[in-house]
Legacy VTK file of the C-alpha trace (Angstrom):
# vtk DataFile Version 3.0
C-alpha trace
ASCII
DATASET POLYDATA
POINTS 122 float
139.443 176.582 120.159
139.052 176.194 116.345
138.169 172.560 116.909
135.303 173.547 119.118
134.078 176.083 116.653
134.058 173.484 114.005
132.217 170.951 116.144
129.535 173.638 117.048
129.133 174.514 113.279
128.877 170.826 112.474
126.003 170.479 115.171
124.402 173.471 113.770
124.343 172.311 110.297
123.171 168.834 111.296
120.287 170.392 113.209
119.299 172.419 110.315
119.567 169.471 107.949
117.637 167.144 110.155
114.760 169.647 110.450
114.896 169.959 106.487
114.760 166.094 106.100
111.400 165.808 107.693
109.707 167.900 105.133
109.997 165.306 102.343
106.841 163.329 101.167
107.589 159.508 101.289
106.765 157.435 98.229
106.802 153.882 98.640
104.813 151.328 96.421
103.056 147.971 97.680
106.009 145.865 96.144
108.822 147.899 97.903
107.032 148.082 101.358
106.590 144.243 101.051
110.276 143.826 99.969
111.335 146.039 103.040
109.439 143.792 105.254
110.696 140.668 103.954
114.319 141.890 104.406
113.932 143.097 107.919
112.117 139.899 109.076
114.106 137.485 106.867
117.777 138.967 107.407
117.837 141.778 109.803
115.874 140.474 112.901
117.241 136.887 112.817
120.702 138.269 112.549
120.395 141.196 114.961
123.428 139.978 117.073
125.789 139.563 114.114
128.524 141.996 113.518
127.704 144.891 111.387
129.896 143.564 108.416
128.026 140.350 108.346
124.664 141.969 108.681
125.626 144.269 105.673
126.582 141.368 103.689
123.343 139.497 104.333
121.176 142.603 103.572
123.308 143.337 100.529
122.778 139.895 99.155
119.143 140.394 98.943
119.773 142.893 96.294
121.869 140.829 94.000
119.492 140.155 91.162
117.775 143.670 91.416
118.342 145.610 88.245
120.118 148.935 87.859
117.666 151.748 87.548
118.456 155.442 86.983
116.462 158.744 87.684
114.350 157.336 90.456
114.542 160.397 92.330
111.716 163.002 92.228
112.321 166.732 92.754
113.510 169.718 90.780
113.253 173.481 90.973
109.583 173.164 90.018
108.642 169.929 91.741
108.906 169.445 95.443
111.483 166.730 96.423
110.149 163.499 97.590
111.714 160.519 99.422
111.475 157.795 97.058
111.668 154.092 98.003
111.625 151.879 94.934
113.057 148.320 95.347
112.309 147.423 91.710
115.437 148.696 90.861
118.474 150.763 92.327
121.375 152.908 91.530
124.619 152.757 93.479
123.603 155.467 95.812
120.267 154.145 96.623
121.710 150.938 97.185
123.962 152.031 99.814
121.216 154.123 101.347
118.790 151.222 101.452
121.317 148.676 102.916
122.629 151.094 105.554
118.859 151.981 106.622
117.740 148.398 106.356
120.666 147.000 108.755
119.566 149.594 111.390
115.818 148.910 111.431
113.477 146.461 113.034
110.300 147.637 111.215
109.398 149.569 107.975
108.568 152.577 109.961
112.175 152.501 111.463
113.531 152.022 107.852
111.802 155.063 106.635
113.101 156.992 109.618
116.683 155.853 109.007
116.369 156.999 105.324
115.327 160.453 106.468
117.974 160.708 109.071
120.325 159.681 106.232
119.413 162.912 104.156
121.439 164.884 106.724
124.564 163.334 105.497
124.231 164.858 101.980
LINES 1 123
122 0 1 2 3 4 5 6 7 8 9 10 11 12 13 14 15 16 17 18 19 20 21 22 23 24 25 26 27 28 29 30 31 32 33 34 35 36 37 38 39 40 41 42 43 44 45 46 47 48 49 50 51 52 53 54 55 56 57 58 59 60 61 62 63 64 65 66 67 68 69 70 71 72 73 74 75 76 77 78 79 80 81 82 83 84 85 86 87 88 89 90 91 92 93 94 95 96 97 98 99 100 101 102 103 104 105 106 107 108 109 110 111 112 113 114 115 116 117 118 119 120 121
């Protein structure tokens, strides 16, 4: 019985978090939008039948020369949070978020939906 209570609580939390995730304004510049399209069309779509590990490796390799950049998030007690897509530089968390979302996307819009749905994990 306790197990079912945990599952129910998890579903309720996830539903609440998902509704909350869709309130974020999305910020993506032209460079980042082009880079997302480039990775999807250059690595994800041509390798759609590859196993997930190989696809993650291919997508991750497109970030090898990307510089580390801290403090890319927007939001505070006074400033509404925004979903920032910045492919000019990443930190370890945004790198994982971007790679995960890209491997599951076939378009830029799908990528943005994947990022939004990933907000429910945190």
